[in-house]
MIZA-387201 format. One line per field, with one value per residue (C-alpha): x, y, z; residue in three letters; residue number from 1. Coordinates in steps of 0.2 Angstrom, whole numbers. Example, Ala and Ser with C-alpha at 12.3 -4.5 7.8 and 13.67 -1.06 7.14 Angstrom:
% MIZA-387201
u <- (62	68) $
v <- (-22	-5) $
w <- (39	36) $
lumba <- (Ala	Ser) $
vexti <- (1	2) $
***
This chain:
% MIZA-387201
u <- (0	7	9	-5	-15	-12	-17	-30	-38	-33	-43	-57	-57	-53	-68	-82	-98	-110	-121	-110	-97	-79	-76	-75	-59	-58	-50	-33	-36	-54	-54	-54	-56	-54	-61	-47	-50	-32	-36	-28	-42	-43	-25	-24	-40	-27	-12	-22	-25	-9	-3	-18	-14	-30	-31	-36	-38	-52	-51	-70	-71	-89	-90	-86	-99	-90	-96	-85	-70	-62	-46	-43	-30	-42	-51	-41	-56	-48	-30	-20	-32	-28	-11	-10	-23	-9	7	0	-6	12	21	9	14	-7	-15	-27	-39	-48	-67	-79	-97	-99	-115	-122	-119	-127	-143	-146	-137	-135	-152	-161	-155	-157	-175	-176	-168	-182	-196	-190	-181	-166	-159	-142	-130	-117	-131	-139	-119	-117	-135	-132	-113	-102	-111	-122	-115	-96	-103	-110	-95	-87	-100	-96	-78	-76	-94	-106	-104	-87	-78	-78	-78	-69	-71	-64	-80	-81	-94	-96	-106	-108	-119	-125	-119	-137	-154	-164	-153	-137	-132	-139	-125	-130	-125	-117	-110	-93	-83	-74	-91	-81	-82	-95	-101	-116	-129	-124	-124	-143	-150	-139	-146	-144	-138	-124	-120	-117	-102	-95	-80	-79	-62	-59	-75	-67	-53	-50	-43	-28	-24	-28	-13	-3	-4	-2	13	18	18	28	12	14	-5	-3	-4	-14	-29	-47	-57	-71	-88	-90	-81	-94	-94	-77	-70	-83	-78	-90	-87	-104	-115	-130	-120	-117	-135	-140	-128	-142	-157	-170	-172	-190	-192	-200	-204	-194	-206	-212	-228	-236	-238	-254	-263	-255	-250	-238	-223	-213	-196	-185	-184	-174	-169	-178	-184	-167	-156	-159	-164	-173	-161	-149	-146	-151	-143	-156	-158	-172	-174	-161	-168	-183	-180	-193	-182	-165	-152	-150	-165	-166	-175	-191	-202	-204	-218	-218	-234	-233	-216	-214	-198	-202	-190	-190	-178	-164	-155	-165	-183	-195	-202	-186	-188	-200	-200	-213	-207	-215	-205	-209	-201	-193	-180	-176	-160	-165	-172	-188	-202	-199	-207	-220	-217	-195	-198	-211	-200	-186	-196	-200	-180	-177	-165	-174	-165	-163	-156	-158	-139	-123	-112	-128	-133	-144	-162	-173	-189	-203	-219	-222	-239	-239	-248	-244	-230	-215	-221	-225	-224	-211	-214	-196	-189	-183	-187	-174	-169	-171	-177	-179	-192	-178	-166	-165	-172	-159	-166	-153	-158	-142	-128	-136	-144	-162	-164	-168	-185	-187	-193	-210	-213	-209	-221) $
v <- (0	18	31	41	26	24	44	43	29	37	53	44	39	56	62	47	54	49	35	30	16	22	23	3	-1	-16	-35	-36	-46	-37	-28	-8	3	20	36	44	61	68	79	80	72	57	55	55	42	33	32	28	11	9	-5	-15	-29	-28	-10	-4	15	19	37	41	53	58	72	76	84	70	55	45	49	34	41	56	62	67	79	93	95	77	76	84	75	56	62	68	52	40	48	46	29	25	34	23	6	3	0	14	10	21	19	31	36	51	41	37	56	63	50	52	70	80	78	79	95	103	98	104	120	121	119	134	125	126	109	101	91	87	77	70	63	57	47	39	40	38	29	20	17	14	2	-7	-9	-16	-27	-37	-35	-40	-46	-37	-34	-39	-23	-6	9	24	40	59	66	77	65	51	33	27	16	16	8	1	1	-7	3	-1	-12	1	14	35	49	61	77	80	85	100	110	121	107	96	88	78	90	82	62	64	56	41	22	14	-1	9	15	-2	-3	15	22	41	45	62	66	63	77	93	100	108	90	80	92	90	71	73	82	70	54	66	66	79	86	92	109	109	118	113	111	122	116	105	102	104	122	127	119	127	140	153	161	161	147	155	156	139	133	141	130	115	126	131	151	155	174	180	197	204	212	221	220	234	229	240	238	221	229	223	233	227	232	218	202	185	172	159	156	144	158	166	159	164	177	182	199	204	215	227	245	254	272	277	295	289	286	269	261	267	250	232	222	203	188	185	172	162	158	144	147	164	164	180	185	195	206	215	231	226	210	209	213	205	196	185	178	165	151	139	125	111	96	81	66	66	50	44	36	21	6	11	24	40	42	56	51	53	71	77	70	80	96	96	94	108	95	94	107	108	115	120	122	116	124	137	139	125	131	123	117	120	113	100	98	79	80	60	49	57	76	88	107	112	130	137	147	159	167	162	170	164	145	141	127	111	114	99	102	92	86	83	77	85	79	64	64	59	62	75	80	94	111	114	129	142	155) $
w <- (0	-4	6	0	0	20	21	13	23	39	33	31	47	55	44	48	46	62	57	42	38	33	16	12	-1	-14	-11	-15	-32	-36	-53	-50	-66	-62	-76	-82	-89	-89	-75	-56	-47	-57	-58	-40	-40	-51	-41	-25	-33	-41	-31	-33	-45	-55	-59	-75	-82	-93	-106	-112	-128	-127	-138	-156	-170	-183	-174	-187	-176	-166	-161	-150	-160	-173	-160	-152	-140	-132	-137	-123	-111	-118	-119	-103	-95	-105	-98	-80	-83	-88	-72	-62	-71	-75	-93	-99	-113	-124	-125	-138	-133	-144	-153	-134	-130	-142	-143	-124	-118	-133	-143	-128	-122	-139	-137	-119	-127	-141	-129	-117	-104	-96	-96	-88	-100	-85	-76	-90	-96	-77	-81	-97	-101	-85	-75	-90	-106	-98	-84	-100	-107	-92	-88	-106	-101	-83	-77	-70	-53	-55	-53	-46	-54	-44	-52	-47	-41	-27	-18	-6	-7	11	19	36	53	58	53	36	25	32	17	5	-3	0	-11	0	-1	-5	11	0	1	-13	-26	-21	-36	-27	-36	-54	-46	-42	-57	-58	-55	-37	-44	-51	-34	-27	-37	-37	-24	-26	-15	-19	-11	9	1	-2	-16	-10	-1	-21	-27	-12	-14	-33	-31	-19	-31	-44	-55	-71	-68	-51	-55	-70	-70	-66	-84	-84	-90	-104	-120	-134	-126	-122	-139	-153	-163	-155	-139	-133	-128	-139	-155	-153	-151	-167	-176	-171	-167	-179	-180	-173	-172	-158	-148	-134	-121	-106	-97	-86	-70	-67	-85	-90	-106	-118	-126	-139	-139	-150	-160	-154	-164	-152	-135	-132	-133	-115	-101	-84	-75	-89	-92	-109	-121	-128	-131	-120	-118	-104	-107	-100	-79	-81	-92	-87	-80	-86	-91	-86	-95	-81	-92	-108	-116	-130	-137	-140	-143	-131	-120	-104	-97	-81	-74	-63	-58	-42	-49	-38	-52	-54	-36	-33	-18	-21	-33	-44	-47	-61	-63	-47	-46	-27	-24	-16	-19	-8	-16	-10	8	12	31	29	20	33	48	39	36	55	60	49	37	21	10	-10	-24	-42	-46	-41	-27	-23	-5	1	4	16	12	24	15	1	-7	-16	-34	-36	-32	-41	-43	-30	-25	-13	-3	3	17	8	-13	-25	-41	-57	-54	-73	-80	-86	-71	-59	-43	-30	-14	2	19	30	17	10	-8	-9	-29	-39	-52	-65	-63	-70	-65	-50	-44) $
lumba <- (Met	Ser	Lys	Ile	Thr	Ser	Arg	Phe	Leu	Glu	Leu	Cys	Lys	Gln	Arg	Arg	Leu	Pro	Gly	Tyr	His	Val	Gln	Ser	Met	Pro	Ser	Lys	Phe	Asp	Asn	Ile	Val	Val	Gly	Met	Ser	Gly	Gly	Val	Asp	Ser	Ser	Val	Cys	Ala	Ala	Leu	Phe	Ala	Ala	Tyr	Pro	Asn	Val	His	Gly	Val	Tyr	Met	Gln	Asn	Trp	Gly	Lys	Asp	Gln	Ser	Leu	Thr	Arg	Pro	Glu	Glu	Asp	Pro	Cys	Tyr	Glu	Lys	Glu	Trp	Lys	Asp	Ala	Glu	Lys	Val	Ala	Lys	His	Leu	Asn	Ile	Pro	Val	Glu	Phe	Val	Asn	Phe	Glu	Lys	Asp	Tyr	Trp	Leu	Asn	Val	Phe	Ala	Pro	Met	Leu	Glu	Gln	Tyr	Ser	Met	Gly	Tyr	Thr	Pro	Asn	Pro	Asp	Ile	Gly	Cys	Asn	Gln	Phe	Val	Lys	Phe	Gly	Lys	Leu	Met	Asp	His	Leu	Asp	Val	Lys	Phe	Gly	Lys	Asn	Asn	Tyr	Trp	Leu	Val	Met	Gly	His	Tyr	Ala	Arg	Ile	Leu	Arg	Arg	Asp	Ser	Gly	Pro	Glu	Arg	Ser	Glu	Pro	His	Leu	Met	Arg	Gly	Leu	Tyr	Gln	Gln	Lys	Asp	Gln	Ser	Tyr	Tyr	Leu	Ser	Gln	Val	Ser	Val	Pro	Ser	Leu	Asn	Gln	Met	Ile	Leu	Pro	Ile	Gly	His	Leu	Thr	Lys	Pro	Glu	Val	Arg	Glu	Met	Ala	Lys	Glu	Val	Asp	Leu	His	Thr	Ala	Thr	Lys	Pro	Asp	Ser	Gln	Gly	Ile	Cys	Phe	Val	Asn	Asn	Ser	Gln	His	Gly	Lys	Phe	Lys	Asn	Phe	Leu	Lys	Glu	Tyr	Leu	Pro	Met	Glu	Leu	Gly	Asn	Ile	Ile	Thr	Ile	Asp	Glu	Leu	Thr	Gly	Lys	Lys	Thr	Val	Trp	Gly	Lys	His	Pro	Gly	Ile	Trp	Ser	Tyr	Thr	Ile	Gly	Gln	Lys	Ile	Gly	Ile	Ser	Leu	Pro	Gln	Gly	Asp	Pro	Arg	Tyr	Gln	Gly	Ala	Trp	Tyr	Val	Ser	Glu	Lys	Asn	Lys	Arg	Thr	Arg	Glu	Ile	Val	Ile	Val	Arg	Gly	Lys	Asp	Asn	Asn	Asn	Leu	Phe	Lys	Asp	Val	Val	Thr	Val	Lys	His	Phe	Lys	Ile	Leu	Ser	Lys	Asn	Pro	Leu	Ser	Lys	Glu	Glu	Leu	Asn	Glu	Ala	Ile	Asn	Lys	Glu	Thr	Leu	His	Met	Gln	Phe	Arg	Ser	Leu	Gln	Thr	Pro	Val	Lys	Val	Thr	Ser	Val	Glu	Trp	Ile	Asn	Ser	Asn	Glu	Phe	Ser	Leu	Lys	Leu	Glu	Arg	Lys	Glu	Arg	Ala	Met	Ala	Pro	Gly	Gln	Tyr	Cys	Cys	Leu	Tyr	Val	Asn	Glu	Arg	Val	Ile	Gly	Ser	Gly	Ile	Ile	Asp	Cys	Ala	Arg) $
vexti <- (1	2	3	4	5	6	7	8	9	10	11	12	13	14	15	16	17	18	19	20	21	22	23	24	25	26	27	28	29	30	31	32	33	34	35	36	37	38	39	40	41	42	43	44	45	46	47	48	49	50	51	52	53	54	55	56	57	58	59	60	61	62	63	64	65	66	67	68	69	70	71	72	73	74	75	76	77	78	79	80	81	82	83	84	85	86	87	88	89	90	91	92	93	94	95	96	97	98	99	100	101	102	103	104	105	106	107	108	109	110	111	112	113	114	115	116	117	118	119	120	121	122	123	124	125	126	127	128	129	130	131	132	133	134	135	136	137	138	139	140	141	142	143	144	145	146	147	148	149	150	151	152	153	154	155	156	157	158	159	160	161	162	163	164	165	166	167	168	169	170	171	172	173	174	175	176	177	178	179	180	181	182	183	184	185	186	187	188	189	190	191	192	193	194	195	196	197	198	199	200	201	202	203	204	205	206	207	208	209	210	211	212	213	214	215	216	217	218	219	220	221	222	223	224	225	226	227	228	229	230	231	232	233	234	235	236	237	238	239	240	241	242	243	244	245	246	247	248	249	250	251	252	253	254	255	256	257	258	259	260	261	262	263	264	265	266	267	268	269	270	271	272	273	274	275	276	277	278	279	280	281	282	283	284	285	286	287	288	289	290	291	292	293	294	295	296	297	298	299	300	301	302	303	304	305	306	307	308	309	310	311	312	313	314	315	316	317	318	319	320	321	322	323	324	325	326	327	328	329	330	331	332	333	334	335	336	337	338	339	340	341	342	343	344	345	346	347	348	349	350	351	352	353	354	355	356	357	358	359	360	361	362	363	364	365	366	367	368	369	370	371	372	373	374	375	376	377	378	379	380	381	382	383	384	385	386	387	388	389	390	391	392	393	394	395	396	397	398	399	400	401	402	403	404	405	406	407	408	409	410	411	412	413	414	415) $
***
């Protein structure tokens, strides 16, 4: 066992969550697959398990405009990351496999994202990528290679998977927040399947980012000082600088009016045109010229509503305009991260104990839920302790009880 692995296990013991077991580790001869992205987090994951005799690295290429590409050298978006992953694997003396899941990403993540945008929603492709590709298609691939339930999948996400010490759920894996709140990625994992949790290990979730970089330096990984990646590849590396311009390549132009609505009379005033309701999201600042000489129109304007039927985008003045803030949100298609159905009693108990919180984007300050109004078994409305800005239909609403992720669903509307 390496020094950093021993230190990692000691830190896990020191940081044990009350009521939960310490992070379990594979047996010596288990098959271990480490997802390697070429970044420092996944590199340290590989280093933690490099001493195991049956450890393997896997690198995924998930995006490419030309889906006929089969090698990373043919796509500049992935070339450097693949080379970094290869270099880390060589340094640690472990094999690494390159796999291409572009078609799966396109069908299960990108195409549905475009459809959601065309309907005026604000989807999150990172959640879909984790659900359908990283912990979906990849595990299907590994099931064939190693046998179903015959391997551990180690990934570099800032989250934890733990089991309770006792009680009826003691054998069930629970998705928990990462220790390092500044990097917590549990929100992005809230749609993975319960069976996949059984085979996952997320060691980085027990560490802070400075500790990860320190461990990388300790074992002389060249990725130790590599900057963190920002966002998803098809945005960062598209030929256009703005996401709206990127979407223009894939979505049809459907011109509509940009309007204001007088709060007293209800009168609509048209101020311009937009190329499609997908071009702006709720809460976004809009670059439009209003008569700045008139005190009623001075300042910056923001999107408060989008109407698919009329193709109208409604704007309001000021970033903190009251129309941008809501405290009731309706959630549909809620998926619980448990083999048991969503328990009304559990949620009510958590509300009474003031431990039920929600997030509609990653790394936001969690919002306390004060009541739940059920519509059916996977659809409900939440009353929040405070009003939140720019809760947009299509975003995921993730529920937490203390550190544990209960599950998530899609925001249908906010009011």
